[in-house]
N, CA and C atoms as an extended XYZ file, in Angstrom:
393
Properties=species:S:1:pos:R:3:atomname:S:1:resname:S:1:resid:I:1 pbc="F F F"
N       -16.622      -33.457       -8.706 N   MET     1
C       -17.234      -33.550       -7.392 CA  MET     1
C       -18.632      -34.158       -7.468 C   MET     1
N       -19.182      -34.286       -8.672 N   ASP     2
C       -20.486      -34.921       -8.798 CA  ASP     2
C       -20.448      -36.351       -8.268 C   ASP     2
N       -19.324      -37.038       -8.508 N   PHE     3
C       -19.182      -38.404       -8.026 CA  PHE     3
C       -19.258      -38.448       -6.505 C   PHE     3
N       -18.593      -37.532       -5.836 N   LEU     4
C       -18.612      -37.524       -4.373 CA  LEU     4
C       -20.017      -37.269       -3.841 C   LEU     4
N       -20.717      -36.361       -4.483 N   GLU     5
C       -22.092      -36.065       -4.070 CA  GLU     5
C       -22.977      -37.292       -4.259 C   GLU     5
N       -22.832      -37.955       -5.409 N   TRP     6
C       -23.609      -39.173       -5.660 CA  TRP     6
C       -23.287      -40.236       -4.618 C   TRP     6
N       -21.998      -40.408       -4.352 N   MET     7
C       -21.555      -41.434       -3.416 CA  MET     7
C       -22.128      -41.196       -2.021 C   MET     7
N       -22.181      -39.950       -1.581 N   LEU     8
C       -22.709      -39.653       -0.254 CA  LEU     8
C       -24.211      -39.895       -0.166 C   LEU     8
N       -24.910      -39.729       -1.267 N   LYS     9
C       -26.367      -39.866       -1.260 CA  LYS     9
C       -26.854      -41.293       -1.505 C   LYS     9
N       -25.959      -42.160       -1.981 N   ASN    10
C       -26.366      -43.522       -2.363 CA  ASN    10
C       -25.539      -44.567       -1.648 C   ASN    10
N       -26.141      -45.773       -1.447 N   PRO    11
C       -25.350      -46.869       -0.872 CA  PRO    11
C       -24.274      -47.321       -1.861 C   PRO    11
N       -23.102      -47.631       -1.345 N   ILE    12
C       -21.994      -48.015       -2.225 CA  ILE    12
C       -21.583      -49.467       -2.044 C   ILE    12
N       -22.195      -50.144       -1.093 N   LYS    13
C       -21.834      -51.545       -0.836 CA  LYS    13
C       -22.004      -52.373       -2.108 C   LYS    13
N       -20.966      -53.133       -2.446 N   ASP    14
C       -20.910      -54.000       -3.623 CA  ASP    14
C       -20.935      -53.233       -4.952 C   ASP    14
N       -20.832      -51.885       -4.919 N   LEU    15
C       -20.793      -51.094       -6.147 CA  LEU    15
C       -19.409      -50.516       -6.411 C   LEU    15
N       -18.760      -50.061       -5.363 N   LEU    16
C       -17.465      -49.408       -5.504 CA  LEU    16
C       -16.405      -50.159       -4.722 C   LEU    16
N       -15.237      -50.261       -5.314 N   ASP    17
C       -14.095      -50.882       -4.641 CA  ASP    17
C       -13.022      -49.803       -4.498 C   ASP    17
N       -13.191      -48.945       -3.479 N   ILE    18
C       -12.300      -47.804       -3.276 CA  ILE    18
C       -11.686      -47.905       -1.890 C   ILE    18
N       -10.397      -47.623       -1.811 N   ASP    19
C        -9.761      -47.525       -0.495 CA  ASP    19
C        -9.446      -46.060       -0.225 C   ASP    19
N        -8.764      -45.789        0.862 N   TYR    20
C        -8.475      -44.408        1.271 CA  TYR    20
C        -7.276      -43.846        0.506 C   TYR    20
N        -7.372      -43.856       -0.818 N   THR    21
C        -6.360      -43.256       -1.683 CA  THR    21
C        -7.081      -42.485       -2.789 C   THR    21
N        -6.327      -41.678       -3.502 N   TYR    22
C        -6.851      -41.034       -4.704 CA  TYR    22
C        -5.705      -40.777       -5.653 C   TYR    22
N        -6.047      -40.654       -6.932 N   GLU    23
C        -5.040      -40.403       -7.956 CA  GLU    23
C        -5.023      -38.929       -8.312 C   GLU    23
N        -3.828      -38.440       -8.557 N   THR    24
C        -3.661      -37.063       -9.004 CA  THR    24
C        -2.570      -37.038      -10.057 C   THR    24
N        -2.547      -35.973      -10.827 N   GLU    25
C        -1.535      -35.829      -11.867 CA  GLU    25
C        -0.723      -34.569      -11.623 C   GLU    25
N         0.599      -34.722      -11.669 N   MET    26
C         1.504      -33.593      -11.514 CA  MET    26
C         2.570      -33.675      -12.597 C   MET    26
N         2.685      -32.603      -13.384 N   PHE    27
C         3.692      -32.518      -14.435 CA  PHE    27
C         3.645      -33.712      -15.381 C   PHE    27
N         2.432      -34.163      -15.700 N   GLY    28
C         2.258      -35.261      -16.647 CA  GLY    28
C         2.406      -36.643      -16.054 C   GLY    28
N         2.719      -36.750      -14.767 N   ASN    29
C         2.854      -38.045      -14.111 CA  ASN    29
C         1.689      -38.283      -13.166 C   ASN    29
N         1.181      -39.520      -13.138 N   LYS    30
C         0.090      -39.865      -12.234 CA  LYS    30
C         0.640      -40.459      -10.948 C   LYS    30
N         0.037      -40.046       -9.840 N   TYR    31
C         0.447      -40.524       -8.525 CA  TYR    31
C        -0.782      -40.982       -7.757 C   TYR    31
N        -0.596      -42.001       -6.931 N   THR    32
C        -1.638      -42.441       -6.013 CA  THR    32
C        -1.231      -41.990       -4.622 C   THR    32
N        -2.095      -41.167       -4.005 N   LEU    33
C        -1.798      -40.615       -2.688 CA  LEU    33
C        -2.722      -41.222       -1.642 C   LEU    33
N        -2.183      -41.449       -0.461 N   SER    34
C        -2.953      -42.025        0.631 CA  SER    34
C        -3.651      -40.927        1.426 C   SER    34
N        -4.876      -41.219        1.827 N   LEU    35
C        -5.638      -40.304        2.679 CA  LEU    35
C        -5.618      -40.762        4.128 C   LEU    35
N        -4.908      -41.829        4.407 N   GLU    36
C        -4.887      -42.394        5.751 CA  GLU    36
C        -3.874      -41.690        6.635 C   GLU    36
N        -4.142      -41.746        7.906 N   GLU    37
C        -3.195      -41.260        8.902 CA  GLU    37
C        -2.056      -42.275        9.003 C   GLU    37
N        -0.877      -41.865        9.473 N   PRO    38
C         0.272      -42.786        9.531 CA  PRO    38
C         0.008      -44.069       10.319 C   PRO    38
N        -0.828      -44.017       11.359 N   ASP    39
C        -1.057      -45.199       12.185 CA  ASP    39
C        -2.202      -46.077       11.663 C   ASP    39
N        -2.833      -45.693       10.561 N   GLU    40
C        -3.929      -46.477       10.009 CA  GLU    40
C        -3.424      -47.425        8.932 C   GLU    40
N        -4.117      -48.551        8.807 N   GLN    41
C        -3.798      -49.490        7.740 CA  GLN    41
C        -4.726      -49.224        6.568 C   GLN    41
N        -4.370      -49.746        5.404 N   ASN    42
C        -5.171      -49.541        4.210 CA  ASN    42
C        -6.586      -50.066        4.425 C   ASN    42
N        -7.535      -49.151        4.528 N   GLN    43
C        -8.906      -49.553        4.794 CA  GLN    43
C        -9.787      -49.293        3.579 C   GLN    43
N       -10.711      -50.202        3.309 N   PRO    44
C       -11.633      -49.967        2.199 CA  PRO    44
C       -12.691      -48.940        2.602 C   PRO    44
N       -13.250      -48.276        1.615 N   MET    45
C       -14.320      -47.341        1.901 CA  MET    45
C       -15.633      -48.121        1.976 C   MET    45
N       -16.422      -47.782        2.974 N   THR    46
C       -17.721      -48.418        3.183 CA  THR    46
C       -18.785      -47.341        3.326 C   THR    46
N       -20.036      -47.783        3.417 N   ASP    47
C       -21.112      -46.819        3.660 CA  ASP    47
C       -20.921      -46.122        4.997 C   ASP    47
N       -20.309      -46.802        5.944 N   GLU    48
C       -20.117      -46.233        7.276 CA  GLU    48
C       -19.012      -45.174        7.316 C   GLU    48
N       -17.982      -45.329        6.494 N   ASN    49
C       -16.861      -44.388        6.580 CA  ASN    49
C       -16.701      -43.489        5.349 C   ASN    49
N       -17.666      -43.483        4.438 N   LYS    50
C       -17.527      -42.690        3.212 CA  LYS    50
C       -17.513      -41.188        3.480 C   LYS    50
N       -18.197      -40.728        4.533 N   LYS    51
C       -18.143      -39.293        4.861 CA  LYS    51
C       -16.729      -38.890        5.280 C   LYS    51
N       -16.058      -39.778        6.033 N   GLY    52
C       -14.674      -39.507        6.422 CA  GLY    52
C       -13.751      -39.465        5.217 C   GLY    52
N       -14.003      -40.354        4.243 N   TYR    53
C       -13.209      -40.359        3.016 CA  TYR    53
C       -13.357      -39.031        2.284 C   TYR    53
N       -14.597      -38.569        2.113 N   VAL    54
C       -14.856      -37.314        1.395 CA  VAL    54
C       -14.217      -36.139        2.134 C   VAL    54
N       -14.339      -36.136        3.455 N   LYS    55
C       -13.743      -35.054        4.247 CA  LYS    55
C       -12.226      -35.013        4.066 C   LYS    55
N       -11.588      -36.177        4.104 N   ARG    56
C       -10.125      -36.223        3.933 CA  ARG    56
C        -9.719      -35.862        2.508 C   ARG    56
N       -10.494      -36.312        1.523 N   LEU    57
C       -10.179      -35.999        0.134 CA  LEU    57
C       -10.250      -34.496       -0.113 C   LEU    57
N       -11.293      -33.866        0.387 N   ILE    58
C       -11.427      -32.419        0.220 CA  ILE    58
C       -10.291      -31.691        0.932 C   ILE    58
N        -9.948      -32.141        2.133 N   SER    59
C        -8.840      -31.529        2.872 CA  SER    59
C        -7.526      -31.657        2.095 C   SER    59
N        -7.286      -32.835        1.531 N   HIS    60
C        -6.059      -33.038        0.751 CA  HIS    60
C        -6.010      -32.116       -0.455 C   HIS    60
N        -7.121      -32.035       -1.192 N   LYS    61
C        -7.125      -31.249       -2.422 CA  LYS    61
C        -7.089      -29.745       -2.168 C   LYS    61
N        -7.770      -29.287       -1.108 N   LEU    62
C        -7.849      -27.847       -0.867 CA  LEU    62
C        -6.778      -27.310        0.079 C   LEU    62
N        -6.122      -28.201        0.833 N   VAL    63
C        -5.131      -27.736        1.802 CA  VAL    63
C        -3.767      -28.357        1.528 C   VAL    63
N        -3.674      -29.669        1.640 N   LYS    64
C        -2.360      -30.316        1.580 CA  LYS    64
C        -1.695      -30.238        0.213 C   LYS    64
N        -2.471      -30.365       -0.873 N   GLU    65
C        -1.861      -30.319       -2.210 CA  GLU    65
C        -1.253      -28.967       -2.528 C   GLU    65
N        -1.787      -27.907       -1.934 N   ILE    66
C        -1.287      -26.571       -2.273 CA  ILE    66
C        -0.376      -25.987       -1.203 C   ILE    66
N        -0.131      -26.732       -0.132 N   GLU    67
C         0.738      -26.222        0.934 CA  GLU    67
C         2.115      -25.817        0.428 C   GLU    67
N         2.741      -26.675       -0.375 N   GLY    68
C         4.080      -26.378       -0.884 CA  GLY    68
C         4.117      -25.111       -1.718 C   GLY    68
N         3.280      -25.016       -2.770 N   PRO    69
C         3.291      -23.789       -3.576 CA  PRO    69
C         2.917      -22.540       -2.777 C   PRO    69
N         1.962      -22.653       -1.870 N   VAL    70
C         1.561      -21.484       -1.070 CA  VAL    70
C         2.714      -21.044       -0.166 C   VAL    70
N         3.375      -21.994        0.474 N   ASN    71
C         4.507      -21.648        1.344 CA  ASN    71
C         5.665      -21.045        0.547 C   ASN    71
N         5.903      -21.576       -0.650 N   ALA    72
C         6.962      -21.017       -1.495 CA  ALA    72
C         6.617      -19.580       -1.903 C   ALA    72
N         5.347      -19.334       -2.246 N   PHE    73
C         4.915      -17.980       -2.584 CA  PHE    73
C         5.090      -17.054       -1.384 C   PHE    73
N         4.636      -17.501       -0.213 N   LYS    74
C         4.756      -16.667        0.989 CA  LYS    74
C         6.210      -16.342        1.291 C   LYS    74
N         7.079      -17.335        1.164 N   GLN    75
C         8.500      -17.118        1.449 CA  GLN    75
C         9.093      -16.121        0.454 C   GLN    75
N         8.798      -16.297       -0.825 N   GLY    76
C         9.323      -15.378       -1.832 CA  GLY    76
C         8.750      -13.983       -1.684 C   GLY    76
N         7.459      -13.896       -1.409 N   PHE    77
C         6.811      -12.602       -1.279 CA  PHE    77
C         7.326      -11.847       -0.063 C   PHE    77
N         7.640      -12.583        1.007 N   SER    78
C         8.123      -11.926        2.231 CA  SER    78
C         9.502      -11.307        2.051 C   SER    78
N        10.217      -11.666        0.978 N   HIS    79
C        11.486      -11.008        0.685 CA  HIS    79
C        11.269       -9.569        0.227 C   HIS    79
N        10.078       -9.309       -0.308 N   PHE    80
C         9.769       -7.978       -0.840 CA  PHE    80
C         8.898       -7.154        0.105 C   PHE    80
N         7.989       -7.818        0.795 N   VAL    81
C         7.063       -7.128        1.690 CA  VAL    81
C         7.035       -7.871        3.019 C   VAL    81
N         7.263       -7.146        4.093 N   LYS    82
C         7.222       -7.776        5.411 CA  LYS    82
C         5.788       -8.206        5.722 C   LYS    82
N         5.591       -9.446        6.176 N   PRO    83
C         4.228       -9.941        6.440 CA  PRO    83
C         3.415       -9.064        7.389 C   PRO    83
N         4.067       -8.427        8.346 N   GLU    84
C         3.307       -7.583        9.293 CA  GLU    84
C         2.680       -6.374        8.600 C   GLU    84
N         3.244       -5.945        7.464 N   TYR    85
C         2.656       -4.827        6.725 CA  TYR    85
C         1.326       -5.210        6.083 C   TYR    85
N         1.138       -6.496        5.817 N   LEU    86
C        -0.085       -6.951        5.158 CA  LEU    86
C        -1.265       -7.059        6.117 C   LEU    86
N        -0.999       -7.031        7.410 N   LYS    87
C        -2.069       -7.205        8.398 CA  LYS    87
C        -3.073       -6.058        8.406 C   LYS    87
N        -2.712       -4.927        7.834 N   VAL    88
C        -3.631       -3.793        7.818 CA  VAL    88
C        -4.692       -3.936        6.725 C   VAL    88
N        -4.522       -4.882        5.811 N   PHE    89
C        -5.453       -5.075        4.709 CA  PHE    89
C        -6.430       -6.204        5.003 C   PHE    89
N        -7.640       -6.071        4.468 N   THR    90
C        -8.600       -7.174        4.519 CA  THR    90
C        -8.268       -8.135        3.380 C   THR    90
N        -8.879       -9.317        3.403 N   ALA    91
C        -8.657      -10.284        2.329 CA  ALA    91
C        -9.097       -9.717        0.983 C   ALA    91
N       -10.223       -9.005        0.965 N   ALA    92
C       -10.719       -8.415       -0.286 CA  ALA    92
C        -9.753       -7.358       -0.820 C   ALA    92
N        -9.179       -6.561        0.078 N   GLU    93
C        -8.221       -5.534       -0.353 CA  GLU    93
C        -6.955       -6.170       -0.904 C   GLU    93
N        -6.469       -7.223       -0.261 N   LEU    94
C        -5.279       -7.924       -0.763 CA  LEU    94
C        -5.567       -8.549       -2.125 C   LEU    94
N        -6.743       -9.127       -2.278 N   ASP    95
C        -7.115       -9.717       -3.559 CA  ASP    95
C        -7.080       -8.668       -4.660 C   ASP    95
N        -7.603       -7.496       -4.369 N   LYS    96
C        -7.614       -6.419       -5.368 CA  LYS    96
C        -6.199       -5.925       -5.657 C   LYS    96
N        -5.340       -5.871       -4.630 N   LEU    97
C        -3.952       -5.459       -4.842 CA  LEU    97
C        -3.201       -6.456       -5.722 C   LEU    97
N        -3.422       -7.760       -5.486 N   PHE    98
C        -2.702       -8.790       -6.247 CA  PHE    98
C        -3.285       -9.004       -7.635 C   PHE    98
N        -4.600       -9.096       -7.714 N   ALA    99
C        -5.242       -9.464       -8.972 CA  ALA    99
C        -5.753       -8.271       -9.757 C   ALA    99
N        -5.902       -7.135       -9.098 N   GLY   100
C        -6.434       -5.963       -9.788 CA  GLY   100
C        -7.948       -5.974       -9.821 C   GLY   100
N        -8.496       -4.954      -10.426 N   ASP   101
C        -9.946       -4.826      -10.543 CA  ASP   101
C       -10.402       -5.629      -11.751 C   ASP   101
N       -11.410       -6.481      -11.600 N   PRO   102
C       -11.847       -7.293      -12.735 CA  PRO   102
C       -12.554       -6.476      -13.822 C   PRO   102
N       -12.951       -5.254      -13.509 N   ILE   103
C       -13.629       -4.405      -14.488 CA  ILE   103
C       -12.652       -3.333      -14.955 C   ILE   103
N       -12.437       -3.266      -16.249 N   ILE   104
C       -11.510       -2.285      -16.812 CA  ILE   104
C       -12.313       -1.086      -17.305 C   ILE   104
N       -11.989        0.068      -16.788 N   ASP   105
C       -12.648        1.311      -17.183 CA  ASP   105
C       -11.851        1.919      -18.333 C   ASP   105
N       -12.308        1.675      -19.568 N   PHE   106
C       -11.564        2.132      -20.733 CA  PHE   106
C       -11.550        3.647      -20.861 C   PHE   106
N       -12.604        4.305      -20.401 N   GLU   107
C       -12.603        5.774      -20.454 CA  GLU   107
C       -11.527        6.327      -19.529 C   GLU   107
N       -11.400        5.755      -18.337 N   ASP   108
C       -10.347        6.163      -17.405 CA  ASP   108
C        -8.979        5.825      -17.988 C   ASP   108
N        -8.882        4.661      -18.618 N   PHE   109
C        -7.630        4.234      -19.238 CA  PHE   109
C        -7.200        5.229      -20.315 C   PHE   109
N        -8.138        5.614      -21.185 N   LYS   110
C        -7.813        6.569      -22.242 CA  LYS   110
C        -7.467        7.943      -21.670 C   LYS   110
N        -8.178        8.358      -20.633 N   ALA   111
C        -7.942        9.681      -20.045 CA  ALA   111
C        -6.586        9.760      -19.356 C   ALA   111
N        -6.063        8.648      -18.908 N   ASN   112
C        -4.812        8.656      -18.150 CA  ASN   112
C        -3.656        8.003      -18.888 C   ASN   112
N        -3.776        7.818      -20.188 N   THR   113
C        -2.721        7.219      -20.994 CA  THR   113
C        -1.941        8.314      -21.689 C   THR   113
N        -0.638        8.201      -21.655 N   HIS   114
C         0.228        9.169      -22.320 CA  HIS   114
C         0.575        8.634      -23.708 C   HIS   114
N         0.242        9.403      -24.717 N   TYR   115
C         0.490        9.015      -26.091 CA  TYR   115
C         1.843        9.548      -26.523 C   TYR   115
N         2.597        8.717      -27.233 N   LYS   116
C         3.892        9.136      -27.760 CA  LYS   116
C         4.005        8.697      -29.215 C   LYS   116
N         4.599        9.552      -30.036 N   ALA   117
C         4.929        9.240      -31.432 CA  ALA   117
C         3.716        8.805      -32.243 C   ALA   117
N         2.570        9.313      -31.916 N   THR   118
C         1.373        9.026      -32.699 CA  THR   118
C         0.373       10.146      -32.478 C   THR   118
N        -0.603       10.215      -33.291 N   GLN   119
C        -1.630       11.231      -33.119 CA  GLN   119
C        -2.772       10.649      -32.302 C   GLN   119
N        -3.296       11.444      -31.414 N   ARG   120
C        -4.381       10.981      -30.551 CA  ARG   120
C        -5.620       10.595      -31.378 C   ARG   120
N        -5.828       11.252      -32.491 N   THR   121
C        -7.013       10.990      -33.300 CA  THR   121
C        -6.957        9.628      -33.978 C   THR   121
N        -5.770        9.057      -34.116 N   ARG   122
C        -5.646        7.729      -34.731 CA  ARG   122
C        -6.107        6.637      -33.779 C   ARG   122
N        -6.251        6.973      -32.498 N   ASN   123
C        -6.765        6.033      -31.502 CA  ASN   123
C        -5.911        4.774      -31.388 C   ASN   123
N        -4.599        4.957      -31.425 N   LYS   124
C        -3.673        3.842      -31.344 CA  LYS   124
C        -2.638        4.074      -30.279 C   LYS   124
N        -2.241        3.011      -29.609 N   LEU   125
C        -1.141        3.068      -28.657 CA  LEU   125
C        -0.031        2.189      -29.190 C   LEU   125
N         1.187        2.656      -29.131 N   SER   126
C         2.267        1.847      -29.653 CA  SER   126
C         2.464        0.616      -28.763 C   SER   126
N         2.460       -0.554      -29.387 N   GLY   127
C         2.684       -1.789      -28.654 CA  GLY   127
C         1.475       -2.297      -27.893 C   GLY   127
N         0.374       -1.579      -27.882 N   SER   128
C        -0.781       -2.007      -27.103 CA  SER   128
C        -1.987       -2.347      -27.949 C   SER   128
N        -1.888       -2.258      -29.262 N   GLY   129
C        -3.036       -2.560      -30.102 CA  GLY   129
C        -3.961       -1.375      -30.225 C   GLY   129
N        -5.175       -1.645      -30.607 N   ARG   130
C        -6.151       -0.572      -30.814 CA  ARG   130
C        -7.077       -0.458      -29.620 C   ARG   130
N        -7.561        0.763      -29.406 N   LEU   131
C        -8.569        0.995      -28.370 CA  LEU   131
C        -9.939        1.021      -28.993 C   LEU   131
């Protein structure tokens, strides 16, 4: 994104030869994607329209590129949990439910772990490594 910031702050006339496309890589293959609307023709980027280019590029990368995977996740997840049940949670609560707490409390972990086939004094859990 440093390039985009530089481009917005500096004149690009006679320096850059960019049109309303960008390259991306998916599964090892490179693709050139258009940022233009269906009724627009291939237009070069200029100092006058570079803000529009950046706006469309960001929209493509943050919204359109992930629409398919996000929709597939939502569809699969809705088989297990009805979407209306999720409305009672805030975004932060859902994040914690999906990703867990980023801080692991090892004392709580040890206090609530059931030891089997080993001595507690050895400080080992079977299959989990050492504490």
